[in-house]
PyMOL Python script that loads the backbone (N, CA, C, O; Angstrom):
from pymol import cmd

cmd.read_pdbstr("""\
ATOM      1  N   MET A   1      -6.282  -4.242 -27.223  1.00  0.00           N
ATOM      2  CA  MET A   1      -6.682  -2.870 -27.004  1.00  0.00           C
ATOM      3  C   MET A   1      -7.484  -2.740 -25.709  1.00  0.00           C
ATOM      4  O   MET A   1      -7.306  -1.778 -24.962  1.00  0.00           O
ATOM      5  N   MET A   2      -8.347  -3.686 -25.447  1.00  0.00           N
ATOM      6  CA  MET A   2      -9.132  -3.655 -24.217  1.00  0.00           C
ATOM      7  C   MET A   2      -8.218  -3.787 -23.003  1.00  0.00           C
ATOM      8  O   MET A   2      -8.447  -3.139 -21.982  1.00  0.00           O
ATOM      9  N   LEU A   3      -7.183  -4.621 -23.107  1.00  0.00           N
ATOM     10  CA  LEU A   3      -6.250  -4.817 -22.004  1.00  0.00           C
ATOM     11  C   LEU A   3      -5.446  -3.550 -21.747  1.00  0.00           C
ATOM     12  O   LEU A   3      -5.161  -3.222 -20.595  1.00  0.00           O
ATOM     13  N   ASP A   4      -5.074  -2.833 -22.808  1.00  0.00           N
ATOM     14  CA  ASP A   4      -4.326  -1.581 -22.643  1.00  0.00           C
ATOM     15  C   ASP A   4      -5.163  -0.548 -21.889  1.00  0.00           C
ATOM     16  O   ASP A   4      -4.656   0.133 -20.998  1.00  0.00           O
ATOM     17  N   THR A   5      -6.419  -0.435 -22.239  1.00  0.00           N
ATOM     18  CA  THR A   5      -7.307   0.515 -21.573  1.00  0.00           C
ATOM     19  C   THR A   5      -7.495   0.135 -20.110  1.00  0.00           C
ATOM     20  O   THR A   5      -7.497   1.004 -19.238  1.00  0.00           O
ATOM     21  N   LEU A   6      -7.650  -1.145 -19.839  1.00  0.00           N
ATOM     22  CA  LEU A   6      -7.818  -1.622 -18.476  1.00  0.00           C
ATOM     23  C   LEU A   6      -6.557  -1.348 -17.650  1.00  0.00           C
ATOM     24  O   LEU A   6      -6.647  -0.894 -16.509  1.00  0.00           O
ATOM     25  N   MET A   7      -5.408  -1.617 -18.214  1.00  0.00           N
ATOM     26  CA  MET A   7      -4.149  -1.387 -17.500  1.00  0.00           C
ATOM     27  C   MET A   7      -3.932   0.107 -17.246  1.00  0.00           C
ATOM     28  O   MET A   7      -3.489   0.492 -16.164  1.00  0.00           O
ATOM     29  N   PHE A   8      -4.237   0.944 -18.230  1.00  0.00           N
ATOM     30  CA  PHE A   8      -4.090   2.390 -18.049  1.00  0.00           C
ATOM     31  C   PHE A   8      -5.007   2.886 -16.928  1.00  0.00           C
ATOM     32  O   PHE A   8      -4.589   3.683 -16.089  1.00  0.00           O
ATOM     33  N   GLY A   9      -6.229   2.424 -16.915  1.00  0.00           N
ATOM     34  CA  GLY A   9      -7.163   2.805 -15.861  1.00  0.00           C
ATOM     35  C   GLY A   9      -6.701   2.330 -14.491  1.00  0.00           C
ATOM     36  O   GLY A   9      -6.803   3.064 -13.508  1.00  0.00           O
ATOM     37  N   LEU A  10      -6.199   1.116 -14.426  1.00  0.00           N
ATOM     38  CA  LEU A  10      -5.719   0.564 -13.165  1.00  0.00           C
ATOM     39  C   LEU A  10      -4.508   1.337 -12.640  1.00  0.00           C
ATOM     40  O   LEU A  10      -4.438   1.671 -11.457  1.00  0.00           O
ATOM     41  N   VAL A  11      -3.565   1.614 -13.527  1.00  0.00           N
ATOM     42  CA  VAL A  11      -2.374   2.369 -13.137  1.00  0.00           C
ATOM     43  C   VAL A  11      -2.752   3.790 -12.723  1.00  0.00           C
ATOM     44  O   VAL A  11      -2.184   4.330 -11.774  1.00  0.00           O
ATOM     45  N   SER A  12      -3.692   4.389 -13.418  1.00  0.00           N
ATOM     46  CA  SER A  12      -4.148   5.732 -13.061  1.00  0.00           C
ATOM     47  C   SER A  12      -4.784   5.743 -11.674  1.00  0.00           C
ATOM     48  O   SER A  12      -4.518   6.648 -10.883  1.00  0.00           O
ATOM     49  N   TRP A  13      -5.609   4.763 -11.370  1.00  0.00           N
ATOM     50  CA  TRP A  13      -6.230   4.670 -10.060  1.00  0.00           C
ATOM     51  C   TRP A  13      -5.188   4.468  -8.966  1.00  0.00           C
ATOM     52  O   TRP A  13      -5.248   5.107  -7.916  1.00  0.00           O
ATOM     53  N   ILE A  14      -4.243   3.586  -9.216  1.00  0.00           N
ATOM     54  CA  ILE A  14      -3.198   3.317  -8.216  1.00  0.00           C
ATOM     55  C   ILE A  14      -2.364   4.571  -7.975  1.00  0.00           C
ATOM     56  O   ILE A  14      -2.051   4.896  -6.830  1.00  0.00           O
ATOM     57  N   PHE A  15      -2.007   5.266  -9.030  1.00  0.00           N
ATOM     58  CA  PHE A  15      -1.231   6.493  -8.890  1.00  0.00           C
ATOM     59  C   PHE A  15      -2.027   7.550  -8.127  1.00  0.00           C
ATOM     60  O   PHE A  15      -1.491   8.212  -7.238  1.00  0.00           O
ATOM     61  N   GLY A  16      -3.285   7.708  -8.468  1.00  0.00           N
ATOM     62  CA  GLY A  16      -4.132   8.680  -7.784  1.00  0.00           C
ATOM     63  C   GLY A  16      -4.299   8.366  -6.306  1.00  0.00           C
ATOM     64  O   GLY A  16      -4.243   9.265  -5.468  1.00  0.00           O
ATOM     65  N   LEU A  17      -4.503   7.098  -5.985  1.00  0.00           N
ATOM     66  CA  LEU A  17      -4.640   6.714  -4.580  1.00  0.00           C
ATOM     67  C   LEU A  17      -3.340   6.920  -3.815  1.00  0.00           C
ATOM     68  O   LEU A  17      -3.367   7.311  -2.649  1.00  0.00           O
ATOM     69  N   ALA A  18      -2.201   6.663  -4.455  1.00  0.00           N
ATOM     70  CA  ALA A  18      -0.915   6.870  -3.801  1.00  0.00           C
ATOM     71  C   ALA A  18      -0.689   8.353  -3.506  1.00  0.00           C
ATOM     72  O   ALA A  18      -0.213   8.708  -2.428  1.00  0.00           O
ATOM     73  N   VAL A  19      -1.027   9.208  -4.458  1.00  0.00           N
ATOM     74  CA  VAL A  19      -0.882  10.649  -4.245  1.00  0.00           C
ATOM     75  C   VAL A  19      -1.820  11.104  -3.131  1.00  0.00           C
ATOM     76  O   VAL A  19      -1.419  11.880  -2.262  1.00  0.00           O
ATOM     77  N   LEU A  20      -3.053  10.633  -3.148  1.00  0.00           N
ATOM     78  CA  LEU A  20      -4.019  10.993  -2.109  1.00  0.00           C
ATOM     79  C   LEU A  20      -3.533  10.530  -0.740  1.00  0.00           C
ATOM     80  O   LEU A  20      -3.648  11.271   0.237  1.00  0.00           O
ATOM     81  N   TYR A  21      -2.999   9.328  -0.656  1.00  0.00           N
ATOM     82  CA  TYR A  21      -2.466   8.804   0.603  1.00  0.00           C
ATOM     83  C   TYR A  21      -1.342   9.683   1.122  1.00  0.00           C
ATOM     84  O   TYR A  21      -1.303  10.005   2.309  1.00  0.00           O
ATOM     85  N   LEU A  22      -0.423  10.075   0.240  1.00  0.00           N
ATOM     86  CA  LEU A  22       0.705  10.901   0.665  1.00  0.00           C
ATOM     87  C   LEU A  22       0.262  12.289   1.115  1.00  0.00           C
ATOM     88  O   LEU A  22       0.802  12.826   2.081  1.00  0.00           O
ATOM     89  N   VAL A  23      -0.712  12.871   0.428  1.00  0.00           N
ATOM     90  CA  VAL A  23      -1.211  14.194   0.815  1.00  0.00           C
ATOM     91  C   VAL A  23      -1.898  14.126   2.179  1.00  0.00           C
ATOM     92  O   VAL A  23      -1.680  14.995   3.024  1.00  0.00           O
ATOM     93  N   ILE A  24      -2.716  13.116   2.398  1.00  0.00           N
ATOM     94  CA  ILE A  24      -3.400  12.974   3.691  1.00  0.00           C
ATOM     95  C   ILE A  24      -2.388  12.711   4.801  1.00  0.00           C
ATOM     96  O   ILE A  24      -2.507  13.259   5.896  1.00  0.00           O
ATOM     97  N   ARG A  25      -1.408  11.884   4.522  1.00  0.00           N
ATOM     98  CA  ARG A  25      -0.385  11.591   5.529  1.00  0.00           C
ATOM     99  C   ARG A  25       0.394  12.850   5.911  1.00  0.00           C
ATOM    100  O   ARG A  25       0.680  13.078   7.086  1.00  0.00           O
ATOM    101  N   LEU A  26       0.732  13.659   4.919  1.00  0.00           N
ATOM    102  CA  LEU A  26       1.445  14.907   5.177  1.00  0.00           C
ATOM    103  C   LEU A  26       0.573  15.870   5.978  1.00  0.00           C
ATOM    104  O   LEU A  26       1.064  16.531   6.893  1.00  0.00           O
ATOM    105  N   ALA A  27      -0.707  15.957   5.647  1.00  0.00           N
ATOM    106  CA  ALA A  27      -1.618  16.846   6.371  1.00  0.00           C
ATOM    107  C   ALA A  27      -1.767  16.407   7.824  1.00  0.00           C
ATOM    108  O   ALA A  27      -1.778  17.248   8.723  1.00  0.00           O
ATOM    109  N   VAL A  28      -1.880  15.122   8.064  1.00  0.00           N
ATOM    110  CA  VAL A  28      -2.010  14.620   9.433  1.00  0.00           C
ATOM    111  C   VAL A  28      -0.737  14.885  10.220  1.00  0.00           C
ATOM    112  O   VAL A  28      -0.798  15.252  11.394  1.00  0.00           O
ATOM    113  N   ARG A  29       0.415  14.704   9.587  1.00  0.00           N
ATOM    114  CA  ARG A  29       1.685  14.964  10.263  1.00  0.00           C
ATOM    115  C   ARG A  29       1.770  16.428  10.699  1.00  0.00           C
ATOM    116  O   ARG A  29       2.177  16.723  11.823  1.00  0.00           O
ATOM    117  N   HIS A  30       1.387  17.336   9.811  1.00  0.00           N
ATOM    118  CA  HIS A  30       1.431  18.755  10.145  1.00  0.00           C
ATOM    119  C   HIS A  30       0.396  19.119  11.209  1.00  0.00           C
ATOM    120  O   HIS A  30       0.658  19.967  12.062  1.00  0.00           O
ATOM    121  N   ALA A  31      -0.764  18.494  11.166  1.00  0.00           N
ATOM    122  CA  ALA A  31      -1.794  18.761  12.163  1.00  0.00           C
ATOM    123  C   ALA A  31      -1.337  18.301  13.545  1.00  0.00           C
ATOM    124  O   ALA A  31      -1.574  18.997  14.532  1.00  0.00           O
ATOM    125  N   ILE A  32      -0.698  17.161  13.630  1.00  0.00           N
ATOM    126  CA  ILE A  32      -0.195  16.673  14.908  1.00  0.00           C
ATOM    127  C   ILE A  32       0.899  17.590  15.435  1.00  0.00           C
ATOM    128  O   ILE A  32       0.937  17.900  16.626  1.00  0.00           O
ATOM    129  N   LYS A  33       1.784  18.020  14.552  1.00  0.00           N
ATOM    130  CA  LYS A  33       2.845  18.936  14.964  1.00  0.00           C
ATOM    131  C   LYS A  33       2.256  20.251  15.465  1.00  0.00           C
ATOM    132  O   LYS A  33       2.717  20.791  16.471  1.00  0.00           O
ATOM    133  N   ASP A  34       1.254  20.762  14.780  1.00  0.00           N
ATOM    134  CA  ASP A  34       0.600  22.003  15.187  1.00  0.00           C
ATOM    135  C   ASP A  34      -0.101  21.834  16.536  1.00  0.00           C
ATOM    136  O   ASP A  34      -0.017  22.712  17.395  1.00  0.00           O
ATOM    137  N   ALA A  35      -0.786  20.715  16.721  1.00  0.00           N
ATOM    138  CA  ALA A  35      -1.480  20.462  17.984  1.00  0.00           C
ATOM    139  C   ALA A  35      -0.479  20.330  19.128  1.00  0.00           C
ATOM    140  O   ALA A  35      -0.738  20.827  20.224  1.00  0.00           O
ATOM    141  N   ASP A  36       0.637  19.683  18.904  1.00  0.00           N
ATOM    142  CA  ASP A  36       1.671  19.568  19.938  1.00  0.00           C
ATOM    143  C   ASP A  36       2.225  20.937  20.297  1.00  0.00           C
ATOM    144  O   ASP A  36       2.480  21.211  21.470  1.00  0.00           O
ATOM    145  N   GLY A  37       2.414  21.791  19.316  1.00  0.00           N
ATOM    146  CA  GLY A  37       2.902  23.139  19.581  1.00  0.00           C
ATOM    147  C   GLY A  37       1.916  23.947  20.402  1.00  0.00           C
ATOM    148  O   GLY A  37       2.308  24.663  21.322  1.00  0.00           O
ATOM    149  N   ARG A  38       0.638  23.834  20.072  1.00  0.00           N
ATOM    150  CA  ARG A  38      -0.383  24.553  20.839  1.00  0.00           C
ATOM    151  C   ARG A  38      -0.475  24.017  22.260  1.00  0.00           C
ATOM    152  O   ARG A  38      -0.630  24.786  23.208  1.00  0.00           O
ATOM    153  N   ARG A  39      -0.381  22.709  22.408  1.00  0.00           N
ATOM    154  CA  ARG A  39      -0.452  22.112  23.733  1.00  0.00           C
ATOM    155  C   ARG A  39       0.741  22.542  24.580  1.00  0.00           C
ATOM    156  O   ARG A  39       0.587  22.813  25.770  1.00  0.00           O
ATOM    157  N   ALA A  40       1.914  22.608  23.986  1.00  0.00           N
ATOM    158  CA  ALA A  40       3.104  23.043  24.711  1.00  0.00           C
ATOM    159  C   ALA A  40       2.992  24.506  25.107  1.00  0.00           C
ATOM    160  O   ALA A  40       3.481  24.893  26.169  1.00  0.00           O
ATOM    161  N   ALA A  41       2.358  25.328  24.277  1.00  0.00           N
ATOM    162  CA  ALA A  41       2.202  26.743  24.590  1.00  0.00           C
ATOM    163  C   ALA A  41       1.194  26.949  25.724  1.00  0.00           C
ATOM    164  O   ALA A  41       1.319  27.904  26.490  1.00  0.00           O
ATOM    165  N   GLU A  42       0.214  26.078  25.837  1.00  0.00           N
ATOM    166  CA  GLU A  42      -0.801  26.215  26.877  1.00  0.00           C
ATOM    167  C   GLU A  42      -0.343  25.615  28.205  1.00  0.00           C
ATOM    168  O   GLU A  42      -0.886  25.955  29.257  1.00  0.00           O
ATOM    169  N   ARG A  43       0.628  24.745  28.166  1.00  0.00           N
ATOM    170  CA  ARG A  43       1.096  24.074  29.367  1.00  0.00           C
ATOM    171  C   ARG A  43       1.822  25.068  30.273  1.00  0.00           C
ATOM    172  O   ARG A  43       2.695  25.800  29.806  1.00  0.00           O
ATOM    173  N   PRO A  44       1.474  25.105  31.565  1.00  0.00           N
ATOM    174  CA  PRO A  44       2.201  26.022  32.463  1.00  0.00           C
ATOM    175  C   PRO A  44       3.636  25.542  32.650  1.00  0.00           C
ATOM    176  O   PRO A  44       3.906  24.348  32.774  1.00  0.00           O
ATOM    177  N   ARG A  45       4.533  26.499  32.665  1.00  0.00           N
ATOM    178  CA  ARG A  45       5.954  26.147  32.805  1.00  0.00           C
ATOM    179  C   ARG A  45       6.340  26.177  34.266  1.00  0.00           C
ATOM    180  O   ARG A  45       5.864  27.004  35.043  1.00  0.00           O
ATOM    181  N   ASN A  46       7.214  25.253  34.617  1.00  0.00           N
ATOM    182  CA  ASN A  46       7.719  25.197  35.996  1.00  0.00           C
ATOM    183  C   ASN A  46       8.868  26.167  36.118  1.00  0.00           C
ATOM    184  O   ASN A  46       9.887  26.004  35.447  1.00  0.00           O
ATOM    185  N   SER A  47       8.727  27.171  36.958  1.00  0.00           N
ATOM    186  CA  SER A  47       9.796  28.118  37.167  1.00  0.00           C
ATOM    187  C   SER A  47      10.385  27.882  38.559  1.00  0.00           C
ATOM    188  O   SER A  47      10.061  28.572  39.525  1.00  0.00           O
ATOM    189  N   ALA A  48      11.254  26.889  38.620  1.00  0.00           N
ATOM    190  CA  ALA A  48      11.842  26.526  39.913  1.00  0.00           C
ATOM    191  C   ALA A  48      13.261  26.983  40.013  1.00  0.00           C
ATOM    192  O   ALA A  48      13.910  26.761  41.035  1.00  0.00           O
TER     193      ALA A  48
END
""", "prot")
cmd.dss("prot")
cmd.show_as("cartoon", "prot")
cmd.util.cbc("prot")
cmd.orient("prot")
């Protein structure tokens, strides 16, 4: 019974950390994309 509780807690922590990692990774990806878009909008265009 003690081992079952320990395993459940361990699996719960691993699952929670994996979800947190994926959410942070997705947020960073979107932030970089947004920053690139803003930088491209501020960049002067060459009209040659």
